[in-house]
Each structure stands twice: as structure tokens, then as C-alpha cells.
KEDO-522802 format. One record per residue (C-alpha): residue number from 1; z, x, y. Coordinates in nm, 3 decimals, padded with zeros to 5 digits. Each point is the difference from the previous one (the first is absolute). Layout:
KEDO-522802
   pos        pz        px        py
   NUM         Z         X         Y
...
END
This chain:
KEDO-522802
   pos        pz        px        py
     1    02.604    12.628    01.719
     2    00.263    00.098    00.245
     3   -00.039   -00.067    00.365
     4   -00.071    00.303    00.212
     5    00.290    00.140    00.198
     6   -00.153   -00.121    00.324
     7    00.033   -00.360   -00.114
     8    00.375    00.023   -00.064
     9    00.220   -00.188    00.256
    10    00.129    00.235    00.262
    11    00.369    00.019    00.067
    12    00.115    00.021    00.357
    13    00.180    00.324    00.070
    14    00.372   -00.048    00.006
    15    00.172    00.062    00.331
    16    00.263    00.268    00.002
    17    00.348   -00.141   -00.040
    18    00.194   -00.040    00.323
    19    00.364    00.082    00.001
    20    00.228   -00.209    00.224
    21    00.145    00.206    00.275
    22    00.289   -00.070    00.234
    23   -00.049   -00.071    00.370
    24   -00.146    00.279    00.199
    25    00.269    00.176    00.195
    26   -00.075   -00.006    00.374
    27   -00.012    00.323    00.190
    28    00.272    00.094    00.247
    29   -00.222   -00.106    00.287
    30   -00.063   -00.341   -00.156
    31    00.370   -00.047   -00.075
    32    00.102    00.074    00.355
    33   -00.268   -00.236    00.129
    34    00.112   -00.283   -00.226
    35    00.365    00.055    00.091
    36   -00.079   -00.001    00.369
    37   -00.200   -00.322   -00.036
    38    00.283   -00.169   -00.189
    39    00.255    00.110    00.258
    40   -00.221   -00.129    00.282
    41   -00.055   -00.331   -00.179
    42    00.373   -00.029   -00.064
    43    00.078    00.065    00.365
    44   -00.250   -00.266    00.106
    45    00.158   -00.250   -00.241
    46    00.348    00.078    00.133
    47   -00.113   -00.047    00.360
    48   -00.165   -00.330   -00.093
    49    00.319   -00.114   -00.171
    50    00.203    00.098    00.306
    51   -00.201   -00.235    00.219
    52   -00.074   -00.263   -00.263
    53    00.078   -00.351    00.118
    54   -00.035   -00.346   -00.138
    55   -00.136   -00.144    00.324
    56   -00.113    00.114    00.341
    57    00.350   -00.068    00.133
    58    00.107    00.347   -00.113
    59   -00.265    00.174    00.207
    60    00.044   -00.234    00.296
    61    00.372    00.071    00.017
    62   -00.038    00.373   -00.065
    63   -00.284    00.048    00.250
    64    00.170   -00.204    00.272
    65    00.328    00.185   -00.050
    66   -00.159    00.345    00.023
    67   -00.198   -00.099    00.311
    68    00.316   -00.129    00.169
    69    00.189    00.320   -00.083
    70   -00.278    00.210    00.157
    71   -00.007   -00.229    00.304
    72    00.377    00.034    00.025
    73   -00.020    00.380   -00.005
    74   -00.257   -00.002    00.280
    75    00.208   -00.237    00.213
    76    00.325    00.190   -00.068
    77   -00.171    00.318    00.121
    78   -00.125   -00.175    00.313
    79    00.319   -00.190    00.085
    80    00.246    00.283   -00.069
    81   -00.189    00.299    00.141
    82    00.155   -00.006    00.348
    83    00.359   -00.046   -00.117
    84   -00.048    00.272   -00.262
    85   -00.138    00.238    00.261
    86    00.306   -00.059    00.219
    87    00.255    00.023   -00.283
    88   -00.157    00.320   -00.137
    89    00.032    00.178    00.335
    90   -00.375   -00.025    00.061
    91   -00.101    00.173   -00.323
    92   -00.151   -00.271   -00.224
    93   -00.144   -00.351    00.007
    94    00.002   -00.044   -00.377
    95    00.364   -00.021   -00.117
    96    00.011   -00.373   -00.077
    97   -00.355    00.005   -00.137
    98    00.081    00.282   -00.244
    99    00.313   -00.180   -00.120
   100   -00.187   -00.327   -00.047
   101   -00.282    00.180   -00.183
   102    00.261    00.150   -00.233
   103    00.145   -00.343   -00.070
   104   -00.350   -00.133   -00.075
   105   -00.067    00.297   -00.229
   106    00.313   -00.096   -00.196
   107   -00.048   -00.378    00.010
   108   -00.365   -00.025   -00.106
   109    00.040    00.192   -00.330
   110    00.316   -00.199   -00.071
   111   -00.196   -00.321    00.057
   112   -00.268    00.110   -00.250
   113    00.260    00.107   -00.256
   114    00.189   -00.329    00.028
   115   -00.328   -00.190   -00.030
   116   -00.039    00.147   -00.351
   117    00.335   -00.131   -00.123
   118    00.000   -00.309   -00.224
   119    00.154   -00.325    00.118
   120    00.265    00.031   -00.272
   121    00.134    00.313    00.171
   122    00.090   -00.189    00.317
   123    00.161   -00.281   -00.200
   124    00.209    00.242   -00.201
   125    00.121    00.209    00.295
   126    00.040   -00.267    00.271
   127    00.380   -00.015   -00.032
   128    00.033    00.379    00.002
   129   -00.226    00.043    00.302
   130    00.194   -00.260    00.199
   131    00.332    00.159   -00.093
   132   -00.119    00.346    00.104
   133   -00.128   -00.120    00.337
   134    00.322   -00.192    00.071
   135    00.195    00.321   -00.065
   136   -00.229    00.180    00.247
   137    00.061   -00.275    00.254
   138    00.375    00.050   -00.044
   139   -00.046    00.363    00.110
   140   -00.082   -00.137    00.345
   141    00.374   -00.061    00.043
   142    00.097    00.344   -00.128
   143    00.013    00.321    00.208
   144   -00.368    00.046   -00.087
   145   -00.094   -00.316    00.190
   146   -00.079   -00.006    00.367
   147   -00.100   -00.246    00.269
   148   -00.338   -00.017    00.172
   149   -00.119   -00.258    00.249
   150    00.321   -00.198   -00.031
   151   -00.035   -00.035   -00.380
   152    00.197    00.193   -00.260
   153   -00.274   -00.001   -00.258
   154   -00.082    00.367   -00.060
   155    00.117    00.277   -00.231
   156   -00.024    00.371    00.085
   157   -00.053    00.219   -00.307
   158   -00.032    00.317    00.205
   159   -00.362    00.093   -00.068
   160   -00.115   -00.356    00.065
   161    00.122   -00.344    00.105
   162   -00.062   -00.330   -00.177
   163    00.031   -00.372    00.064
   164    00.131   -00.148   -00.328
   165   -00.057   -00.360    00.110
   166   -00.375    00.054   -00.040
   167    00.050    00.079   -00.369
   168    00.236   -00.296   -00.035
   169   -00.288   -00.231    00.101
   170   -00.217    00.119   -00.287
   171    00.287   -00.002   -00.248
   172    00.095   -00.353    00.102
   173   -00.361   -00.120   -00.045
   174   -00.011    00.145   -00.354
   175    00.341   -00.138   -00.091
   176   -00.084   -00.348    00.132
   177   -00.323    00.003   -00.200
   178    00.188    00.093   -00.315
   179    00.293   -00.240    00.032
   180   -00.206   -00.300    00.116
   181   -00.255    00.051   -00.278
   182    00.277    00.014   -00.261
   183    00.154   -00.321    00.139
   184   -00.332   -00.175    00.064
   185    00.082   -00.290   -00.235
   186    00.345   -00.051    00.154
   187   -00.085    00.000    00.370
   188    00.021   -00.379    00.024
   189    00.376    00.047   -00.020
   190    00.127    00.145    00.327
   191    00.289    00.173   -00.178
   192   -00.241    00.224   -00.190
   193   -00.179    00.071    00.327
   194    00.320    00.090    00.182
   195    00.137    00.230   -00.273
   196   -00.066    00.291    00.011
   197   -00.249   -00.025    00.288
   198    00.246   -00.079    00.278
   199    00.268    00.265   -00.075
   200   -00.243    00.282   -00.084
   201   -00.245   -00.063    00.284
   202    00.297   -00.070    00.226
   203    00.148    00.344   -00.067
   204   -00.333    00.177    00.059
   205   -00.068   -00.185    00.325
   206    00.364    00.006    00.108
   207    00.008    00.380   -00.003
   208   -00.297    00.004    00.239
   209    00.172   -00.259    00.221
   210    00.311    00.218    00.017
   211   -00.221    00.281    00.130
   212   -00.109   -00.225    00.285
   213   -00.373   -00.002   -00.085
   214   -00.101   -00.355    00.088
   215   -00.375    00.063   -00.034
   216    00.023    00.130   -00.357
   217    00.241   -00.283   -00.084
   218   -00.256   -00.259    00.111
   219   -00.274    00.163   -00.208
   220    00.223    00.007   -00.309
   221    00.091   -00.366    00.044
   222   -00.371   -00.082    00.026
   223   -00.060    00.199   -00.318
   224    00.267   -00.194   -00.190
   225   -00.128   -00.341    00.109
   226   -00.358    00.098   -00.088
   227    00.111    00.107   -00.349
   228    00.180   -00.330   -00.054
   229   -00.305   -00.192    00.126
   230   -00.240    00.180   -00.235
   231    00.243   -00.053   -00.288
   232   -00.061   -00.373    00.037
   233    00.342   -00.103    00.131
   234    00.007   -00.339    00.169
   235    00.037    00.031    00.375
   236    00.280   -00.256    00.015
   237    00.220    00.262   -00.164
   238   -00.072    00.230    00.296
   239    00.091   -00.239    00.280
   240    00.372    00.084   -00.012
   241   -00.057    00.381    00.000
   242   -00.246   -00.036    00.289
   243    00.250   -00.203    00.200
   244    00.267    00.259   -00.075
   245   -00.223    00.285    00.118
   246   -00.091   -00.191    00.315
   247    00.367    00.023    00.092
   248    00.078    00.348   -00.137
   249   -00.296    00.200    00.138
   250    00.084   -00.075    00.367
   251    00.359    00.102   -00.073
   252   -00.124    00.328   -00.149
   253   -00.211    00.055    00.310
   254    00.313   -00.035    00.212
   255    00.164    00.286   -00.190
   256   -00.161    00.266    00.221
   257    00.032   -00.009    00.377
   258   -00.332    00.182    00.054
   259   -00.181   -00.234   -00.239
   260    00.166   -00.302    00.159
   261   -00.114    00.107    00.347
   262   -00.357    00.062   -00.123
   263   -00.018   -00.345   -00.154
   264    00.144   -00.160    00.314
   265   -00.255    00.184    00.216
   266   -00.281   -00.110   -00.230
   267    00.115   -00.363    00.014
   268   -00.001    00.018    00.380
   269   -00.357    00.131   -00.002
   270    00.107    00.327    00.166
   271   -00.013   -00.169    00.339
   272    00.318    00.167    00.127
   273   -00.086    00.320    00.189
   274    00.332    00.157   -00.103
   275   -00.119   -00.001   -00.363
   276   -00.314    00.201    00.071
   277    00.156    00.344   -00.037
   278    00.189   -00.088   -00.318
   279   -00.051   -00.296   -00.233
   280   -00.356   -00.087    00.105
   281   -00.143    00.349    00.048
   282   -00.152    00.035   -00.347
   283   -00.128   -00.357   -00.019
   284   -00.166    00.007    00.343
   285   -00.161    00.340   -00.046
   286   -00.131   -00.106   -00.339
   287   -00.160   -00.306    00.158
   288   -00.149    00.209    00.282
   289   -00.142    00.248   -00.251
   290   -00.180   -00.280   -00.184
   291   -00.125   -00.150    00.325
   292   -00.139    00.330    00.128
   293   -00.208    00.048   -00.315
   294   -00.238   -00.285    00.073
   295   -00.272   -00.072   -00.253
   296   -00.100    00.352   -00.105
   297    00.307    00.203    00.104
   298    00.042    00.305    00.220
   299   -00.109    00.232   -00.280
   300    00.176    00.178   -00.284
   301    00.262    00.238    00.140
   302   -00.023   -00.136    00.356
   303    00.309   -00.221   -00.001
   304    00.221    00.018    00.308
   305    00.290   -00.185   -00.160
   306    00.067    00.285   -00.244
   307    00.088    00.227    00.295
   308    00.370   -00.088   -00.042
   309   -00.050   -00.353    00.133
   310    00.015   -00.185   -00.332
   311    00.294    00.081   -00.231
   312   -00.080    00.027   -00.373
   313   -00.372    00.017    00.076
   314   -00.074    00.154   -00.340
   315    00.228   -00.233   -00.194
   316    00.105   -00.354    00.086
   317   -00.253   -00.033    00.285
   318   -00.297    00.184   -00.147
   319   -00.195   -00.328    00.003
   320    00.024    00.006    00.382
   321   -00.160    00.347    00.004
   322   -00.273   -00.125   -00.236
   323   -00.071   -00.287    00.238
   324   -00.002    00.232    00.300
   325   -00.222    00.274   -00.145
   326   -00.224   -00.207   -00.229
   327    00.014   -00.328    00.190
   328   -00.008   -00.353   -00.132
   329   -00.263    00.108   -00.254
   330    00.235    00.259   -00.150
   331    00.291   -00.244   -00.007
   332   -00.214   -00.258   -00.180
   333   -00.111    00.263   -00.253
   334    00.366    00.074   -00.082
   335    00.070   -00.371   -00.046
   336   -00.310   -00.032   -00.219
   337    00.119    00.288   -00.221
   338    00.330   -00.174   -00.065
   339   -00.188   -00.323   -00.077
   340   -00.219    00.183   -00.253
   341    00.311    00.152   -00.157
   342    00.161   -00.344   -00.020
   343   -00.310   -00.149   -00.162
   344    00.008    00.273   -00.266
   345    00.365   -00.075   -00.073
   346   -00.059   -00.376   -00.016
   347   -00.287    00.044   -00.246
   348    00.234    00.180   -00.237
   349    00.258   -00.277    00.039
   350   -00.260   -00.269   -00.072
   351   -00.156    00.158   -00.308
   352    00.316    00.106   -00.183
   353    00.184   -00.203   -00.261
   354    00.300    00.233   -00.002
   355    00.285   -00.142    00.214
   356    00.139    00.350    00.057
   357   -00.329    00.116    00.150
   358   -00.029   -00.314    00.212
   359    00.352    00.014    00.143
   360    00.004    00.376    00.062
   361   -00.343    00.002    00.164
   362    00.095   -00.300    00.212
   363    00.318    00.174    00.117
   364   -00.185    00.323    00.084
   365   -00.267   -00.201    00.184
   366    00.262   -00.176    00.212
   367    00.168    00.332    00.071
   368   -00.306    00.202    00.110
   369   -00.204   -00.273    00.168
   370    00.306   -00.172    00.145
   371    00.128    00.328    00.145
   372   -00.340    00.069    00.155
   373   -00.002   -00.343    00.166
   374    00.357    00.048    00.127
   375   -00.088    00.341    00.147
   376   -00.310   -00.135    00.174
   377    00.194   -00.304    00.126
   378    00.260    00.233    00.155
   379   -00.271    00.201    00.179
   380   -00.157   -00.323    00.127
   381    00.338   -00.116    00.129
   382    00.022   -00.292   -00.243
   383    00.321    00.141   -00.153
   384    00.278    00.220    00.139
   385   -00.004    00.370   -00.082
   386    00.119    00.034   -00.362
   387   -00.083    00.359   -00.089
   388   -00.247   -00.089   -00.276
   389   -00.287    00.250   -00.059
   390   -00.363   -00.093   -00.066
   391   -00.057    00.059   -00.374
   392   -00.229    00.292   -00.096
   393   -00.071    00.082    00.366
   394    00.327    00.072    00.184
   395    00.162    00.343   -00.021
   396    00.282    00.027   -00.251
   397    00.032    00.158   -00.342
   398    00.224   -00.245   -00.186
   399   -00.202   -00.303    00.108
   400   -00.338    00.158   -00.083
   401    00.093    00.143   -00.339
   402    00.182   -00.311   -00.124
   403   -00.279   -00.230    00.124
   404   -00.258    00.211   -00.185
   405    00.210   -00.013   -00.318
   406    00.028   -00.380    00.037
   407   -00.378   -00.023    00.029
   408   -00.021    00.221   -00.310
   409    00.206   -00.263   -00.185
   410   -00.249   -00.269    00.103
   411   -00.290    00.225   -00.103
   412    00.154    00.033   -00.346
   413   -00.012   -00.381   -00.024
   414   -00.371    00.008    00.090
   415   -00.095    00.235   -00.283
   416   -00.175   -00.084   -00.325
   417    00.197   -00.249   -00.213
   418    00.011    00.217   -00.314
   419    00.218    00.253    00.184
   420    00.244   -00.253    00.141
   421    00.128   -00.344   -00.082
   422   -00.121   -00.170    00.317
   423   -00.189   -00.248   -00.219
   424    00.188   -00.127   -00.299
   425   -00.144   -00.346   -00.034
   426    00.314   -00.149    00.147
   427   -00.028   -00.347    00.150
   428   -00.059    00.016    00.373
   429    00.315   -00.081    00.193
   430    00.018   -00.202    00.315
   431    00.075    00.157    00.334
   432    00.282   -00.150    00.208
   433   -00.030   -00.372    00.057
   434    00.167   -00.258    00.219
   435    00.131   -00.202   -00.293
END
């Protein structure tokens, strides 16, 4: 007997077949939203890459540099306002400040652009950069060149003027880094050290000497010796050049009668009353400006020395105005900023295994920090007046822009290693020794 229909096993109803469909097309609103999100995310990534750094040295150097530029703009405005008001026929206080702000607006983007360049770029173009800057320095002796402050070290291009020797400093630092890193295994032989270093560096520095700029010459010599030191050259190879310079530099100083009289007055301590109105005027008024500032200063903008008493108040002697208006506290802050900058540079030198990075950074460190110390020593009366500006703070377009570009070079060394060759696993070289 057959089972009743109710006892038959029940089949589950089959599900309707599903056809595979392509991805659902987003609406126009969704597409625009997704595109906007991607563009925003891409912009954020690009900004992060722009400021990406391997260590905190990048941000220390960048932050300190920007702070010093802002401080310099404030002090240029304060120290130059009276002279600008007089020279503009009582129409404006802001001429020098506007010019310096323009230079900063050019220099800071250049610094950031240079900081994105790979280390290989500087190695490849070091010779070309040095050659171009030497040609610019030669223009000083052409009809385009002119003399200022007893030095023929400027070029007038019509719309603007430039000081090529500032660019020569940076070019020389890059070239020294390149040539000394290439010859790093041959530096125990003094012949390989002398050629081509002596003739090439000699031409670059000699052109500045011919222009009569003793201050810049001293900074460039310091830069060269720092590069040689960080390349690991034994100091006994440098004794003869140092002895030679000890004889030559005083002879160079004698080449200008005004410079010779300033040095003689400084050596005498400015005790002769006949020197007060001439050779000792700037030195004495700089000292008096510092002394009148006391601990906390007379207040920003309240300097008396800038009322045509202190020559070059916004340039070579701006540190005196800082001491007068901001006091000992302000002067110490400026010194501390240069120390922080030096520490950032030294950290890059210590962590790198690339001799090019080490030598170039060491040369730039000696240039910027050494020039700052020379400027401050002049204001304090520890050195004769040399016409050397305070880096990043004094008024002057060539000095500010080139210094910012030089710091951009160091920032490129501080970036992540996969975008540069600052770490190649090379054996760590020694720094100059007494052997």
C-alpha cells in the first residue's frame, strides 16, 4: 500500500537564481564626495611628506630658523625706522622692513624647495654651482660692480643689487664636501689634499680678497678649515697653511687705509680722543648701546642709538640694538638660538655615514655659527669692525637668502633616508686628528 502524500519527504523550495551584477555605479553626488575625499587625503599626504624627517633635528633646525627670521624682521623694523623716516623725506618708517620681508618671502620657499632635493643632486652639481658663483664674483670687477663701505663686493643689476661672495660661501661648502668625500681614502697624502683644493679654493677666496672684504675672507677661510677637519685630515698637514695665513691675513688688512686705521684704533683700546669721531665711533656707540640696555632693556622700539648715533644699526650692529632694547635677556636668547641651531647641525654630522654630508654640514656650521660669533665679538669690542652681518637677523637680501638656502641644504640631509643617501652603511670616518 502506498504511503499517503503527506508522508512523502518535502523538498525545500528552490531559491530563485541570482545573476552576478557589476559594481553599482555611484551617483554624481557620491562621485564628487569620493573625489573630494581623495584629493584632501592626497594633499594631507603631500604636506606630511614635505615636512617628513628622519629625526627631530629637521624640526629643530627649521623651527629655530623661522623664529630667527621673524625676530630679525622685528629688529630690522625697530633699528631702521628712524633712518628710513629721514631718508624718505618723512613719509615712511617701513622701507627697510618691507625690503627685508620681501627677501624672507623669497628665501623661505627656496629653503623648503632645496630641502626636498636629494643628496645626489648637490654632489652632481657642486662643480657647476661653484663655477657659476665664481663668474658672478668676477662681475664685481666689471662696470656692474661697485664699492660700498670700502669693499668692492657688490654687483648692480639695475632692479636689484647682489653680493656674490655670499653665494660663493655656499658653493664652496658644497664643492669641498664633494671633492673631499671623493678623495676620502687618499687624504693621508698631502698632495691629494692640496690638489685641487688649494688652487680652486684659492681662486674663490682670492677674488673676495681682491675686493677688499676682509670679514668675508675670514669666514671663508674658517669654512675651508672646518671642511678639512670634518673630512678627517690630520692637523699636522694644516700647520703650514695656518702659519702662512698668520702672516698673510695681517698683510691683507694693511691693504686698506681705513681698515688699517680701524684695526690700529682697536688695538689701542680707543683711548685716543682724536679717534672718537672716526675710527672708534661705531665701536664705542655699540658698546654704549649694550650697556644702556641693562638686564631687561629699554623696550622694543625705544632705542636711542638708532637715532643716527650708531652706524649700520640694522645690519652689522643690530646685536647692539637687540641688547639695548631687549636687554641682557634678549641678547642671551639670540645666543641660545644660535646654540640650538648648532646642536641641530652637529646631530646631523654625528649620525651620518656619508662623508659628503658630514663635510658639507660641518662647513656650513662653521660658516653660519662662526659668522654669528664674529659679529657678536665685533659688537662687544673683542674684534675690530669687519663688516660681517649677523646671520638670519641683520638686514641684507643676499646674506639672508643664501643663508636660508644653505640651511635648506642641511635640512635635505636631515630627511628620511629612503629619499637621500645620507645613510649608505659606509664605515664611519674619523674627524681630524693630531696624528
